[in-house]
MOPAC internal coordinates of N, CA, C and O (Angstrom, degrees):
PM7 1SCF
backbone

  N    0.0000 0     0.00 0     0.00 0    0    0    0
  C    1.4349 1     0.00 0     0.00 0    1    0    0
  C    1.5317 1   109.73 1     0.00 0    2    1    0
  O    1.2310 1   120.52 1   139.56 1    3    2    1
  N    1.3363 1   116.61 1   -40.44 1    3    2    1
  C    1.4603 1   119.78 1  -178.35 1    5    3    2
  C    1.5220 1   111.10 1   -63.53 1    6    5    3
  O    1.2310 1   120.45 1   143.68 1    7    6    5
  N    1.3417 1   116.75 1   -36.32 1    7    6    5
  C    1.4671 1   119.34 1   179.58 1    9    7    6
  C    1.5237 1   111.28 1   -65.71 1   10    9    7
  O    1.2310 1   120.09 1   138.84 1   11   10    9
  N    1.3018 1   117.43 1   -41.16 1   11   10    9
  C    1.4601 1   119.31 1  -178.80 1   13   11   10
  C    1.5252 1   111.31 1   -69.96 1   14   13   11
  O    1.2310 1   120.01 1   146.93 1   15   14   13
  N    1.3241 1   117.59 1   -33.07 1   15   14   13
  C    1.4630 1   120.44 1   179.21 1   17   15   14
  C    1.5236 1   112.72 1   -77.87 1   18   17   15
  O    1.2310 1   120.03 1   154.66 1   19   18   17
  N    1.3523 1   117.54 1   -25.34 1   19   18   17
  C    1.4650 1   120.23 1  -175.84 1   21   19   18
  C    1.5212 1   113.02 1   -89.98 1   22   21   19
  O    1.2310 1   119.69 1   178.73 1   23   22   21
  N    1.3017 1   118.19 1    -1.27 1   23   22   21
  C    1.4712 1   123.40 1   178.59 1   25   23   22
  C    1.5198 1   112.32 1    55.99 1   26   25   23
  O    1.2310 1   120.33 1  -137.71 1   27   26   25
  N    1.3259 1   116.98 1    42.29 1   27   26   25
  C    1.4603 1   121.12 1   175.91 1   29   27   26
  C    1.5164 1   114.87 1    87.07 1   30   29   27
  O    1.2310 1   119.19 1   178.16 1   31   30   29
  N    1.3274 1   119.15 1    -1.84 1   31   30   29
  C    1.4601 1   121.46 1   178.70 1   33   31   30
  C    1.5362 1   107.91 1   -82.10 1   34   33   31
  O    1.2310 1   121.17 1   -73.77 1   35   34   33
  N    1.3307 1   115.37 1   106.23 1   35   34   33
  C    1.4617 1   120.94 1  -174.45 1   37   35   34
  C    1.5204 1   112.13 1   -64.08 1   38   37   35
  O    1.2310 1   120.16 1   142.03 1   39   38   37
  N    1.3187 1   117.30 1   -37.97 1   39   38   37
  C    1.4670 1   120.04 1  -178.37 1   41   39   38
  C    1.5272 1   111.36 1   -63.12 1   42   41   39
  O    1.2310 1   120.48 1   138.83 1   43   42   41
  N    1.3145 1   116.69 1   -41.17 1   43   42   41
  C    1.4712 1   120.54 1   178.75 1   45   43   42
  C    1.5237 1   110.27 1   -67.00 1   46   45   43
  O    1.2310 1   120.29 1   140.82 1   47   46   45
  N    1.3332 1   117.06 1   -39.18 1   47   46   45
  C    1.4569 1   120.73 1   178.71 1   49   47   46
  C    1.5258 1   110.72 1   -63.53 1   50   49   47
  O    1.2310 1   119.92 1   136.33 1   51   50   49
  N    1.3350 1   117.76 1   -43.67 1   51   50   49
  C    1.4626 1   121.19 1   178.05 1   53   51   50
  C    1.5218 1   111.27 1   -64.55 1   54   53   51
  O    1.2310 1   120.19 1   139.54 1   55   54   53
  N    1.3273 1   117.25 1   -40.46 1   55   54   53
  C    1.4518 1   121.07 1   178.29 1   57   55   54
  C    1.5289 1   111.14 1   -62.85 1   58   57   55
  O    1.2310 1   120.62 1   136.42 1   59   58   57
  N    1.3167 1   116.43 1   -43.58 1   59   58   57
  C    1.4717 1   120.43 1   179.04 1   61   59   58
  C    1.5253 1   110.86 1   -63.11 1   62   61   59
  O    1.2310 1   120.21 1   137.81 1   63   62   61
  N    1.3321 1   117.20 1   -42.19 1   63   62   61
  C    1.4644 1   120.40 1   178.56 1   65   63   62
  C    1.5213 1   111.09 1   -65.39 1   66   65   63
  O    1.2310 1   119.76 1   139.65 1   67   66   65
  N    1.3296 1   118.06 1   -40.35 1   67   66   65
  C    1.4673 1   121.45 1   179.48 1   69   67   66
  C    1.5244 1   111.07 1   -65.28 1   70   69   67
  O    1.2310 1   120.29 1   138.53 1   71   70   69
  N    1.3163 1   117.05 1   -41.47 1   71   70   69
  C    1.4707 1   120.72 1   178.59 1   73   71   70
  C    1.5237 1   110.60 1   -65.04 1   74   73   71
  O    1.2310 1   120.03 1   137.30 1   75   74   73
  N    1.3265 1   117.55 1   -42.70 1   75   74   73
  C    1.4678 1   121.03 1   179.45 1   77   75   74
  C    1.5279 1   110.95 1   -64.47 1   78   77   75
  O    1.2310 1   119.91 1   137.28 1   79   78   77
  N    1.3201 1   117.77 1   -42.72 1   79   78   77
  C    1.4620 1   121.22 1   179.07 1   81   79   78
  C    1.5207 1   110.94 1   -65.70 1   82   81   79
  O    1.2310 1   120.22 1   134.64 1   83   82   81
  N    1.3174 1   117.18 1   -45.36 1   83   82   81
  C    1.4618 1   121.44 1   179.32 1   85   83   82
  C    1.5187 1   112.07 1   -61.66 1   86   85   83
  O    1.2310 1   120.53 1   138.11 1   87   86   85
  N    1.3107 1   116.59 1   -41.89 1   87   86   85
  C    1.4613 1   120.62 1   179.13 1   89   87   86
  C    1.5292 1   110.88 1   -65.65 1   90   89   87
  O    1.2310 1   120.54 1   137.44 1   91   90   89
  N    1.3206 1   116.56 1   -42.56 1   91   90   89
  C    1.4662 1   120.09 1   177.94 1   93   91   90
  C    1.5184 1   112.16 1   -61.82 1   94   93   91
  O    1.2310 1   120.31 1   137.05 1   95   94   93
  N    1.3308 1   117.01 1   -42.95 1   95   94   93
  C    1.4606 1   120.22 1   177.91 1   97   95   94
  C    1.5233 1   111.62 1   -65.18 1   98   97   95
  O    1.2310 1   120.24 1   140.02 1   99   98   97
  N    1.3193 1   117.15 1   -39.98 1   99   98   97
  C    1.4639 1   120.75 1   178.37 1  101   99   98
  C    1.5354 1   110.74 1   -59.32 1  102  101   99
  O    1.2310 1   120.86 1   135.81 1  103  102  101
  N    1.3171 1   115.96 1   -44.19 1  103  102  101
  C    1.4684 1   120.25 1  -179.93 1  105  103  102
  C    1.5275 1   110.67 1   -64.62 1  106  105  103
  O    1.2310 1   120.19 1   134.25 1  107  106  105
  N    1.3336 1   117.24 1   -45.75 1  107  106  105
  C    1.4598 1   120.27 1  -179.47 1  109  107  106
  C    1.5313 1   111.91 1   -63.99 1  110  109  107
  O    1.2310 1   120.16 1   138.55 1  111  110  109
  N    1.3298 1   117.30 1   -41.45 1  111  110  109
  C    1.4568 1   120.51 1   178.85 1  113  111  110
  C    1.5250 1   110.36 1   -66.38 1  114  113  111
  O    1.2310 1   120.16 1   141.50 1  115  114  113
  N    1.3213 1   117.31 1   -38.50 1  115  114  113
  C    1.4654 1   120.45 1   178.35 1  117  115  114
  C    1.5264 1   111.70 1   -64.64 1  118  117  115
  O    1.2310 1   120.49 1   143.70 1  119  118  117
  N    1.3163 1   116.67 1   -36.30 1  119  118  117
  C    1.4583 1   120.77 1  -179.04 1  121  119  118
  C    1.5272 1   111.21 1   -75.68 1  122  121  119
  O    1.2310 1   120.12 1   131.53 1  123  122  121
  N    1.3296 1   117.37 1   -48.47 1  123  122  121
  C    1.4599 1   121.24 1  -172.88 1  125  123  122
  C    1.5185 1   114.22 1   -92.75 1  126  125  123
  O    1.2310 1   119.53 1   172.47 1  127  126  125
  N    1.3198 1   118.50 1    -7.53 1  127  126  125
  C    1.4545 1   121.58 1  -179.96 1  129  127  126
  C    1.5148 1   114.21 1   -56.82 1  130  129  127
  O    1.2310 1   119.30 1   129.63 1  131  130  129
  N    1.3289 1   118.93 1   -50.37 1  131  130  129
  C    1.4687 1   119.78 1  -179.75 1  133  131  130
  C    1.5275 1   113.90 1   -67.14 1  134  133  131
  O    1.2310 1   119.99 1   157.99 1  135  134  133
  N    1.3039 1   117.62 1   -22.01 1  135  134  133
  C    1.4594 1   121.05 1  -176.20 1  137  135  134
  C    1.5257 1   111.46 1   -84.94 1  138  137  135
  O    1.2310 1   120.43 1   128.76 1  139  138  137
  N    1.3299 1   116.78 1   -51.24 1  139  138  137
  C    1.4660 1   119.20 1  -173.01 1  141  139  138
  C    1.5198 1   112.89 1  -131.58 1  142  141  139
  O    1.2310 1   119.51 1  -166.73 1  143  142  141
  N    1.2981 1   118.53 1    13.27 1  143  142  141
  C    1.4544 1   119.16 1  -175.16 1  145  143  142
  C    1.5144 1   111.72 1    75.00 1  146  145  143
  O    1.2310 1   120.40 1  -162.32 1  147  146  145
  N    1.3157 1   116.84 1    17.68 1  147  146  145
  C    1.4630 1   125.29 1   179.36 1  149  147  146
  C    1.5181 1   112.35 1    65.16 1  150  149  147
  O    1.2310 1   120.10 1  -146.00 1  151  150  149
  N    1.3345 1   117.42 1    34.00 1  151  150  149
  C    1.4615 1   120.83 1   174.21 1  153  151  150
  C    1.5222 1   107.94 1   -78.52 1  154  153  151
  O    1.2310 1   120.13 1   -56.99 1  155  154  153
  N    1.3080 1   117.36 1   123.01 1  155  154  153
  C    1.4546 1   120.49 1   179.54 1  157  155  154
  C    1.5214 1   111.51 1   -91.64 1  158  157  155
  O    1.2310 1   120.45 1   168.83 1  159  158  157
  N    1.3305 1   116.75 1   -11.17 1  159  158  157
  C    1.4545 1   121.97 1   176.03 1  161  159  158
  C    1.5221 1   107.38 1  -100.13 1  162  161  159
  O    1.2310 1   119.29 1   -64.17 1  163  162  161
  N    1.3258 1   118.97 1   115.83 1  163  162  161
  C    1.4642 1   120.34 1  -176.15 1  165  163  162
  C    1.5278 1   113.30 1   -61.24 1  166  165  163
  O    1.2310 1   119.62 1   152.05 1  167  166  165
  N    1.3160 1   118.34 1   -27.95 1  167  166  165
  C    1.4574 1   120.94 1   178.98 1  169  167  166
  C    1.5254 1   110.29 1   -63.59 1  170  169  167
  O    1.2310 1   119.97 1   142.47 1  171  170  169
  N    1.3207 1   117.67 1   -37.53 1  171  170  169
  C    1.4700 1   121.17 1   178.11 1  173  171  170
  C    1.5257 1   109.52 1   -63.75 1  174  173  171
  O    1.2310 1   120.00 1   135.64 1  175  174  173
  N    1.3089 1   117.60 1   -44.36 1  175  174  173
  C    1.4608 1   121.27 1   178.97 1  177  175  174
  C    1.5252 1   110.87 1   -62.95 1  178  177  175
  O    1.2310 1   120.22 1   136.14 1  179  178  177
  N    1.3199 1   117.19 1   -43.86 1  179  178  177
  C    1.4668 1   120.60 1   178.65 1  181  179  178
  C    1.5208 1   110.29 1   -61.87 1  182  181  179
  O    1.2310 1   119.80 1   137.72 1  183  182  181
  N    1.3191 1   117.99 1   -42.28 1  183  182  181
  C    1.4588 1   121.61 1   179.00 1  185  183  182
  C    1.5301 1   111.04 1   -60.30 1  186  185  183
  O    1.2310 1   120.26 1   134.18 1  187  186  185
  N    1.3371 1   117.12 1   -45.82 1  187  186  185
  C    1.4567 1   120.03 1   179.55 1  189  187  186
  C    1.5298 1   111.70 1   -68.24 1  190  189  187
  O    1.2310 1   119.87 1   148.83 1  191  190  189
  N    1.3316 1   117.86 1   -31.17 1  191  190  189
  C    1.4651 1   120.28 1   175.78 1  193  191  190
  C    1.5228 1   110.46 1   -67.08 1  194  193  191
  O    1.2310 1   120.29 1   138.53 1  195  194  193
  N    1.3402 1   117.05 1   -41.47 1  195  194  193
  C    1.4572 1   121.08 1   177.96 1  197  195  194
  C    1.5232 1   110.77 1   -61.91 1  198  197  195
  O    1.2310 1   120.62 1   139.97 1  199  198  197
  N    1.3358 1   116.42 1   -40.03 1  199  198  197
  C    1.4640 1   120.56 1   179.05 1  201  199  198
  C    1.5278 1   112.21 1   -78.24 1  202  201  199
  O    1.2310 1   120.40 1   179.50 1  203  202  201
  N    1.3309 1   116.84 1    -0.50 1  203  202  201
  C    1.4680 1   124.64 1   179.83 1  205  203  202
  C    1.5224 1   112.89 1    60.68 1  206  205  203
  O    1.2310 1   120.75 1  -145.18 1  207  206  205
  N    1.3233 1   116.16 1    34.82 1  207  206  205
  C    1.4590 1   120.66 1   175.23 1  209  207  206
  C    1.5276 1   111.62 1   -93.75 1  210  209  207
  O    1.2310 1   120.71 1   170.52 1  211  210  209
  N    1.3286 1   116.25 1    -9.48 1  211  210  209
  C    1.4612 1   122.63 1   174.58 1  213  211  210
  C    1.5173 1   106.21 1  -118.43 1  214  213  211
  O    1.2310 1   119.38 1   -52.68 1  215  214  213
  N    1.3583 1   118.78 1   127.32 1  215  214  213
  C    1.4737 1   119.78 1  -178.95 1  217  215  214
  C    1.5259 1   111.35 1   -66.87 1  218  217  215
  O    1.2310 1   121.10 1   -21.82 1  219  218  217
  N    1.3166 1   115.50 1   158.18 1  219  218  217
  C    1.4714 1   120.60 1  -179.98 1  221  219  218
  C    1.5209 1   112.00 1   -71.50 1  222  221  219
  O    1.2310 1   120.10 1   145.80 1  223  222  221
  N    1.3312 1   117.42 1   -34.20 1  223  222  221
  C    1.4558 1   119.90 1  -179.05 1  225  223  222
  C    1.5293 1   109.52 1   -89.21 1  226  225  223
  O    1.2310 1   121.24 1   -25.87 1  227  226  225
  N    1.3130 1   115.24 1   154.13 1  227  226  225
  C    1.4521 1   120.33 1   177.75 1  229  227  226
  C    1.5197 1   109.43 1   -77.28 1  230  229  227
  O    1.2310 1   120.44 1   -42.98 1  231  230  229
  N    1.2992 1   116.77 1   137.02 1  231  230  229
  C    1.4561 1   121.47 1  -178.93 1  233  231  230
  C    1.5196 1   107.89 1  -115.77 1  234  233  231
  O    1.2310 1   120.61 1   -61.90 1  235  234  233
  N    1.3085 1   116.44 1   118.10 1  235  234  233
  C    1.4515 1   121.08 1   177.75 1  237  235  234
  C    1.5145 1   107.97 1  -110.50 1  238  237  235
  O    1.2310 1   120.77 1   -53.28 1  239  238  237
  N    1.3324 1   116.14 1   126.72 1  239  238  237
  C    1.4653 1   119.95 1  -175.46 1  241  239  238
  C    1.4574 1   111.13 1   -95.05 1  242  241  239
  O    1.2310 1   120.10 1   180.00 1  243  242  241

């Protein structure tokens, strides 16, 4: 989509893709941060739960 909107300008297409990716990550981290520390790999979350570094109850700030 970025290529078609940028009319062949590669730099604009890369910038649009970077902004979209960054915004998506920001939203996901904001949503999942209070729950699991924003770990996207479930094994990491399970490991921290075993080590008791993540509380059992959900904490919403």
